[in-house]
TORSETI-529187 format. One record per residue (C-alpha): x, y, z; residue in one letter. Coordinates in Angstrom, 3 decimals. Each point is the difference from the previous one (the first is absolute). Example, Ala and Ser with C-alpha at 12.3 -4.5 7.8 and 13.67 -1.06 7.14 Angstrom:
2
        u        v        w residu
   12.300   -4.500    7.800      A
    1.370    3.440   -0.660      S
***
This chain:
474
        u        v        w residu
   53.452  -77.889   19.756      M
    3.009    1.181   -2.149      K
   -1.328   -0.378   -3.886      V
    2.029    0.681   -3.125      L
   -2.366    1.167   -2.510      F
    1.476   -0.813   -3.273      A
   -1.708    1.110   -3.407      S
    1.131    1.463   -3.555      A
   -2.556    3.017    0.216      E
   -0.614    2.420    2.780      V
   -2.386    2.849   -0.413      Y
    0.524    2.948   -0.492      P
    3.911   -1.028   -0.391      L
   -0.944   -2.264   -3.082      A
   -3.698   -1.204   -0.870      K
   -0.575   -2.338   -2.928      V
   -3.600   -1.438    1.589      G
   -1.617   -1.174    3.190      G
    3.250   -1.789    1.470      L
    1.423    3.886    0.232      G
   -3.395    1.054    1.633      D
    0.108   -2.944    2.894      V
    3.959    0.630    0.316      A
   -0.710    3.212    0.972      G
   -2.659   -0.642    1.934      S
    0.335   -3.447    1.847      L
    3.415    0.884    1.826      P
   -1.320    3.450    1.674      R
   -3.281   -1.575    1.259      A
    2.413   -2.734    1.513      L
    1.945    2.227    1.430      R
   -2.962    1.873    1.690      S
   -0.612   -3.675    1.765      L
    3.252    0.170    1.574      G
    2.213   -2.222   -2.365      H
    2.944    1.130   -0.993      D
    0.072    0.158   -3.383      V
    2.423    0.789   -3.190      R
   -0.608   -0.025   -3.698      I
    3.244   -1.126   -2.378      V
   -0.131    0.732   -3.750      M
    2.019    0.795   -3.341      P
    1.188    3.770    0.221      K
   -1.210    0.592   -3.986      Y
    1.046    3.121   -1.634      G
   -3.112    1.741    0.734      T
    0.390   -0.643    3.958      V
    2.077    2.949    1.567      S
   -1.203    0.761    3.312      P
    1.568    1.226    2.904      P
    2.169   -2.847    0.957      A
    2.625   -0.962    2.432      K
    3.160   -1.968   -1.088      D
    0.512   -3.113    1.496      L
    3.210   -1.186   -1.713      G
    0.376   -2.818   -2.653      T
   -0.489   -3.675    0.453      F
    0.855   -3.009   -2.664      A
   -2.983   -1.960   -1.837      V
    1.411   -3.666   -0.193      G
   -1.810   -0.850   -3.875      I
    1.220   -1.076   -3.209      G
    3.028   -1.453    1.578      G
    1.387    3.090    1.176      A
   -0.743    2.485    2.881      D
   -1.003    3.505   -1.120      H
    0.410    2.748    1.508      E
   -3.658    2.107    0.775      A
   -0.857    2.971    2.054      K
   -2.542    0.439    2.936      L
   -1.556    2.757    0.650      T
   -2.951    0.724    2.396      L
   -2.897    2.103   -0.459      S
   -3.534    0.541    1.809      S
   -3.212    0.122   -1.237      L
   -2.841    1.285    2.631      D
    2.589   -1.501    2.977      G
   -0.145   -3.181   -2.109      V
    4.360   -0.537   -0.448      P
    0.560   -1.127   -3.655      V
    2.915   -1.656   -0.987      Y
    1.419    1.056   -3.653      L
    2.396   -2.709   -1.488      V
    1.748    2.107   -2.908      D
    1.521   -1.926   -2.437      F
    0.469    2.275   -3.068      S
    0.740   -3.208   -2.969      P
   -3.803   -1.185    1.086      L
   -1.780    2.775    1.393      F
    0.975    3.404   -1.140      D
   -3.085    0.233   -2.779      R
   -2.801    1.874   -0.296      P
   -2.613   -3.112    0.054      K
   -0.202   -2.694    2.751      V
   -1.167   -2.738   -2.720      Y
    0.361   -0.992   -3.311      E
    3.689   -0.798   -1.016      Y
    1.276   -2.649   -1.322      P
    2.203   -0.399    2.910      D
   -2.943   -0.017    2.718      D
    0.928   -3.734    1.040      G
    3.219    1.082    0.898      Q
   -1.251    3.613    1.331      R
   -2.404   -1.872    2.630      F
    2.526   -3.023    0.838      A
    2.650    2.100    0.950      F
   -2.600    2.061    2.573      F
   -1.031   -3.007    1.240      G
    3.507   -0.987    0.727      R
    0.745    3.580    1.408      A
   -3.017   -0.107    2.523      V
    1.924   -2.447    1.654      L
    3.433    1.176   -0.348      D
   -0.931    3.341    0.915      M
   -0.803   -0.769    3.237      L
    3.373    0.242    2.004      P
    0.301    3.220   -1.473      A
   -3.528    1.146    0.945      S
    0.775   -1.135    3.545      G
   -4.124   -1.021    0.170      F
   -0.506   -3.488    0.399      W
   -3.844   -0.951   -0.731      P
   -1.880   -3.268    1.363      D
   -1.832    0.294   -3.365      V
    0.414    0.728   -3.071      L
   -2.842    1.070   -1.966      H
    0.527   -0.836   -3.864      C
   -2.434    1.405   -2.609      N
   -0.543   -1.068   -3.524      D
    2.836   -2.083   -2.461      W
    2.306    2.921    0.706      H
    0.727   -0.750    3.367      T
   -0.570   -4.024    0.491      A
    3.551   -1.163   -1.226      L
    0.519    1.332    3.523      A
   -1.457   -3.160    2.039      P
    1.912   -2.095   -2.216      A
    3.294    1.943    0.265      F
   -0.894   -0.087    3.939      L
   -0.744   -3.999    0.367      R
    2.613   -1.529   -2.578      E
    3.445    2.257    0.030      S
   -0.603    1.586    3.395      P
    3.118    2.583    1.076      P
    1.623   -1.683    2.604      A
   -1.568    2.623    2.704      D
   -2.157   -2.016    2.506      E
   -2.317    2.952    0.002      R
   -0.649   -0.657   -3.484      Y
   -1.569   -3.567    0.922      R
   -2.814    1.632    2.542      R
   -1.871    2.413   -2.530      I
   -2.881   -1.141   -1.299      R
   -1.930    0.594   -3.370      C
   -3.442    1.432   -1.410      V
   -0.574   -0.080   -3.432      L
   -3.072    1.988   -1.373      T
   -1.090   -0.698   -3.516      I
   -1.468    3.374   -1.178      H
   -0.799   -1.860   -3.450      N
    0.582   -3.192   -0.657      L
   -0.010    0.467   -4.039      Q
    3.657    1.463    0.405      H
    2.582   -2.427    0.957      Q
    3.306    0.956   -0.948      G
    0.757   -2.800   -2.364      L
    3.692    0.020   -1.753      F
    2.621   -2.249   -1.374      A
    1.957   -2.845    1.880      K
    3.162    2.321   -0.621      D
   -1.462    2.489    2.372      L
   -0.577   -3.132    2.742      F
    3.674   -0.482   -0.452      E
    1.207    4.008    0.611      W
   -2.030    0.050    3.205      T
    2.292   -2.681    1.498      G
   -2.753   -1.524    1.128      L
    1.307   -4.083    0.638      P
   -1.293   -2.614   -2.830      P
   -2.003   -1.856    2.617      A
   -2.730    2.828   -0.522      A
   -0.377   -0.975   -3.254      W
   -3.088   -1.860    0.042      N
   -3.694   -0.310   -0.113      P
    0.124    0.514    3.304      E
    2.225    3.204    0.193      G
    0.535    2.780   -2.412      V
   -0.213   -1.801   -3.531      E
   -3.656    0.033   -1.603      F
    0.276   -1.389   -3.464      Y
    3.227    0.574   -0.402      G
    0.387    3.598    1.198      Q
    0.493    1.736    3.053      L
   -2.877    1.086    1.401      N
    0.293    2.884    2.634      F
   -3.169    0.000    1.378      L
   -0.299   -4.027    0.381      K
    3.021   -0.181    2.102      A
   -1.341    2.536    2.464      G
   -2.877   -1.978    0.290      I
    2.398   -3.277    0.792      V
    2.470    1.588    2.444      Y
   -2.033    2.932    1.730      A
   -1.661   -1.412    3.342      D
   -3.516    1.854   -0.838      R
   -1.338    1.042   -3.144      V
   -2.798    2.626   -0.157      N
   -2.259    1.430   -2.632      T
   -1.412    3.439    0.167      V
   -3.528   -1.163    0.245      S
   -1.666   -3.273    1.666      P
   -1.983   -0.708   -3.204      T
    3.381    0.110   -2.280      Y
    1.786   -2.231    2.489      S
   -2.929   -2.663   -0.869      K
   -0.314    0.723   -4.002      E
    3.911   -0.541   -0.413      I
   -0.256   -3.635    1.190      Q
   -2.279   -0.354   -3.319      T
    1.361   -0.929   -3.414      P
   -2.005    3.365   -1.302      E
    2.080    2.090    2.398      Y
    2.640   -1.406    0.693      G
    2.438    0.383   -3.241      Y
    1.850   -3.296    0.476      G
    0.492    0.289    3.643      L
   -3.545   -1.298    1.276      D
    1.183   -3.175    0.478      G
    3.588    1.036    2.664      L
   -2.694    2.688    1.485      L
   -2.343   -3.006    1.192      R
    2.816   -2.203    1.253      S
    1.177    3.518    2.024      R
   -3.455    0.958    1.252      A
    0.853   -0.919    3.421      S
    1.795    3.344    0.073      K
   -1.578    2.246   -2.741      L
   -2.863    2.123    1.426      S
   -1.508    3.592   -1.579      G
    0.270    3.611    1.843      I
   -2.161    2.368   -1.786      L
    1.526    3.201   -0.917      N
   -0.616    3.663    1.571      G
    0.156    3.198   -1.562      I
    1.821    2.908    1.266      D
   -2.821    2.253    1.883      Y
    2.970    2.736   -0.041      K
   -0.228    0.488   -3.756      V
   -3.096   -1.533   -0.451      W
   -2.650    2.511    1.558      N
   -2.702    1.960   -1.510      P
   -0.309    2.043    2.533      A
    3.412    1.510    0.097      K
    0.904   -1.020   -3.537      D
    1.773    3.365   -1.697      S
   -0.097   -1.539   -3.465      H
   -3.869    0.350   -0.096      L
   -2.444    2.832   -1.061      A
   -2.010   -0.369    3.580      Q
    1.088   -2.010    2.945      K
   -3.152   -1.997    1.234      Y
   -0.725   -3.280    2.723      S
   -2.631   -2.235    0.993      K
   -1.983    2.732    1.743      T
    0.445    2.549   -3.071      S
   -1.022   -1.773   -2.828      L
   -1.619    2.106   -2.106      E
    3.937    1.892   -0.212      K
    0.858   -2.819   -2.420      K
   -2.358    1.288   -2.780      A
    2.645    2.973   -0.443      K
    2.406   -2.589   -1.133      N
   -1.970   -1.692   -2.425      K
   -0.688    3.370   -1.603      A
    3.886    0.893   -0.005      A
    0.746   -3.303   -1.298      L
   -2.713   -0.177   -2.922      Q
    1.507    3.507   -0.691      K
    3.314   -0.836   -0.266      E
   -0.581   -3.082   -1.942      A
   -2.428    1.998   -2.504      G
   -2.499   -1.924    1.108      L
   -3.787    1.278    0.033      A
   -0.544    1.931    3.595      A
   -3.013   -2.114    0.899      E
   -0.349   -1.322    3.314      S
   -2.574   -2.493   -0.170      K
    1.996   -2.069   -2.786      I
    1.926   -3.014    1.590      P
    4.038    1.097   -0.028      L
    2.145   -3.417    0.246      L
    3.194    0.244    0.648      G
    2.984   -2.080   -0.319      M
    3.731    0.200    0.527      V
    1.907   -2.978   -0.970      S
    2.824   -1.563   -1.579      R
   -1.137   -0.761   -3.371      V
    0.423   -3.720   -0.292      T
   -1.093   -3.073   -0.164      E
   -0.425   -0.333    3.577      Q
   -2.221    2.583    0.115      K
   -2.997   -1.549   -1.925      G
    1.034    2.819   -3.060      F
   -1.088   -3.509   -2.714      D
   -3.777    0.522    1.778      I
    0.249    3.312    0.186      L
    0.399    1.369   -2.817      I
   -2.307   -1.988   -2.486      P
   -2.717    1.355    2.915      A
    0.950    3.534   -0.181      I
   -2.342    1.118   -2.785      P
   -3.243   -2.116    1.804      D
    1.291    1.198    3.321      L
   -0.307    3.770   -1.601      L
   -3.507   -0.646   -1.249      N
   -0.633   -0.500    3.426      L
   -0.169    3.714    0.354      G
    3.538    0.164    2.159      V
    3.671    1.773   -0.468      Q
    3.092   -1.638    0.388      L
    3.032    1.060    1.096      V
    2.898   -1.926    0.345      L
    3.637    0.582    0.590      L
    3.053   -2.424   -0.296      G
    2.787   -1.037   -2.395      T
    1.085   -3.593   -0.876      G
   -0.432   -2.094   -2.986      E
   -0.254    1.361   -3.322      K
   -2.047   -2.912   -1.239      A
   -2.910    1.503    2.724      Y
    1.088    3.815   -0.067      E
   -0.407    0.395   -4.157      E
   -4.037   -1.094   -0.137      P
   -0.331    2.175    3.109      L
    1.750    3.113   -1.639      G
   -2.743   -0.569   -3.296      R
   -2.694   -0.569    2.406      F
    1.016    3.014    1.926      A
    0.064    1.841   -3.199      N
   -3.535   -1.623   -1.719      A
   -2.232   -0.140    3.283      Q
   -1.953    2.840    1.402      K
    0.214   -0.934    3.656      G
    3.301   -1.555    0.755      F
    3.494    1.731    0.570      V
    3.356   -1.943   -0.133      A
    3.185    1.118    1.984      Y
    2.467   -2.142   -1.188      L
    2.528    1.234    2.354      K
    0.767   -0.103    3.898      Y
   -0.725    3.400    2.005      D
    0.137   -1.014    3.582      E
   -2.355    3.303    0.766      T
   -2.753   -0.423   -2.893      L
   -0.727   -3.796    1.568      A
   -0.673    2.003    3.207      H
   -2.768    2.516   -1.620      R
   -1.025   -3.671   -2.080      I
   -0.506   -1.376    3.219      Y
   -1.747    2.753    1.765      A
   -2.158    0.718   -3.224      G
   -1.613   -2.780   -1.004      S
   -3.079   -1.896    0.847      D
    0.973   -3.133   -0.392      F
    3.640   -1.805   -0.471      F
    0.418   -2.869   -2.394      L
    2.356   -3.156    0.251      M
   -0.687   -2.816   -2.143      P
    3.156   -2.075    0.874      S
    0.696   -3.252   -1.406      K
    1.766   -0.790    3.260      F
    1.246    2.742    2.956      E
    2.029   -0.888    2.686      P
   -1.962    2.580    2.185      C
    0.230    3.140   -1.708      G
   -0.076    3.407    1.280      L
   -2.186    1.629   -1.852      G
   -3.328   -1.016    0.760      Q
    1.269    0.641    3.748      E
    0.937    3.507   -0.935      I
   -3.305    0.592   -1.956      S
   -2.065   -1.360    3.090      L
    1.968    2.606    2.337      R
   -0.713    2.749   -2.637      Y
   -4.158   -1.448   -0.294      G
    0.264   -0.874   -3.682      S
   -1.689   -2.898    0.273      V
    2.136   -3.182   -1.301      P
   -1.169   -2.069   -3.224      I
    2.281   -3.168   -0.048      V
    0.672   -3.474   -1.361      R
   -0.446   -2.386    2.791      G
    3.768   -1.380    0.467      T
    2.770    0.218    2.756      G
    0.149    3.523    2.668      G
   -3.184    0.775   -2.470      L
   -1.757   -2.723    1.733      V
    1.216    1.067    3.770      D
   -1.281    3.494   -0.446      T
   -2.729    0.497   -2.314      V
   -3.298   -1.238    0.850      I
   -2.770    0.071   -2.597      D
   -2.698    2.510    0.992      V
   -2.534   -2.162   -2.063      T
    0.682   -3.402    2.075      A
    0.091    1.629    3.080      D
   -1.491    3.328    0.171      P
    0.257    0.570    3.867      R
    3.947   -0.227   -0.334      N
    0.752    0.334   -3.566      G
    2.997    2.625   -1.260      N
   -0.067   -0.364   -3.609      G
   -0.659   -2.203   -2.618      F
    1.421   -3.105   -1.105      A
   -0.103   -2.706   -3.114      F
    1.694   -3.163   -0.165      S
    0.518   -1.421   -3.747      D
    2.802    1.650   -1.491      F
   -2.005    1.152   -3.422      R
   -1.403    3.271   -1.191      A
   -3.649   -0.756    0.521      S
    1.018   -0.765    3.653      A
    1.352    3.661    0.247      L
   -2.844    1.823   -1.876      L
   -2.461   -1.993    2.528      D
    2.074    0.990    2.704      A
   -0.285    3.993   -1.001      V
   -3.147    0.157   -0.821      G
   -1.095   -1.555    3.801      R
    2.259    2.872    1.001      A
   -1.359    2.818   -2.274      V
   -3.855   -1.406    0.875      A
    1.244    0.338    3.680      F
    1.130    3.424   -0.668      Y
   -3.219    1.366   -1.977      R
   -2.276   -1.304    2.520      A
    1.823    2.350    2.671      G
   -1.469   -1.693    2.988      R
    2.693   -1.354    2.284      G
    2.599    1.311   -2.148      W
    1.018    2.199    2.519      K
    0.166   -2.626    2.405      R
    2.270   -2.303   -2.234      L
    2.620    2.817   -0.435      Q
    0.269    0.357    3.918      Q
   -0.004   -3.545    0.511      R
    2.460    0.126   -2.568      A
    2.317    2.596    1.981      M
   -0.408   -1.639    3.291      A
    2.107   -3.242   -0.963      Q
    3.291   -0.091    2.232      D
    2.407   -0.800   -2.615      L
    3.057    1.742    1.693      S
    3.243   -1.797    0.887      W
   -0.687   -0.376    3.373      G
   -1.693   -3.612   -0.171      A
    2.079   -0.934   -2.590      S
    3.442    0.900    1.702      A
   -1.218   -2.116    3.167      S
   -0.658   -2.891   -1.836      R
    3.629    0.497   -1.682      Y
    1.354    0.130    3.340      A
   -1.512   -3.741    1.220      D
    1.275   -0.807   -3.120      L
    3.319    0.422    0.368      Y
   -0.525   -1.102    3.952      E
   -1.029   -3.340   -2.033      Q
    3.470    0.064   -1.859      A
    2.118    0.446    2.896      A
   -1.585   -2.779    1.972      R
   -0.567   -2.406   -2.407      G
   -3.483   -0.049    0.383      T
   -2.884   -0.424   -2.799      G
   -2.079    2.573   -1.552      P
***
């Protein structure tokens, strides 16, 4: 299969969240299966890898042809096309600009208009989240004259349904999409242009980043207004669990750690706990359970139930180290707790190397998410033998088996109700298991034995591409 993978962020060139990790890893895994997968992303001001100049091409949008440059770079053998249009992309950040709608409408159009200049004609265009979701609409509603465009099939991956790309109608008019597309069965959503809805309507196949999340988003609780549309398109909707990059996340080779270790040398993990306690200024007590968190500090990640639970959590005799940044409404009380509560440390920043040390140094990894499309944190923590404590939602359901419910196969601790008391109960069960000692090492080894690499998931994506190309069902 020839696949063009379109994403607003690709690690390590540009990363804001999990999308960047996926875009940096999945194409490489697919190429290892023999598929010709190439990436396309905007060339932001901070993106300047060695690249070959492929010339210019015209992007037809806003009633005019805009001249953009196209360059070709590479990431671990994966070709990467960079769309260079300075007025919209030569900026220090990926998102959070007033004209983001215009920027990513332009990119969605450019993904198609660049193909003649690239010389690469894919069987499948793989779009990711709302930033690229207008491309299927452009392809179906206003395709270029070249017959080769008609043979391209589209796959849309929803990484987070909460972010849909909602903009005023005047942006729709600027895109040049035909007036017929402005209706409830097209791109219109309660009087606004909805990028993600456009992708769901016009893509040949739609998937989410875990099987459970693909079911959850068809309900009012998780559907963010699109549950009805998704139920009506259920025949083309499926879920494929994200993997993690084992080249990046491997405790046996991780250069960020105080001590490398593996499933067969778990006793060495203790040095990472001691190093993390020292770094965080915590009491260097090996028998105190250490809980780690690496998370965006947002409503989605469960801070509404975590923050009021912190005093009671610490009363269980644990230590808690948090790394993350996000919404001030949560950062401010976290900062106050960190100053006032012994045993709680909050690093309200982004620090990739510290993240590695927290995964390795923690006994448990905490993810009390309100919803979780997939979650990479629990997958990384399993890889590092840091037992996850999670709320049972989305991809957390697909990866974490509660030890209390299934002692033989359990690899973590889970709770269902989105309440502080339910979180406390799960942590209490986890701490009791840890202190009992019996079975703790086996639990860690069972966690580390999970295969959460991209291998199996990449094969499922290859199947999805075949379904899209052939017009067969999921």
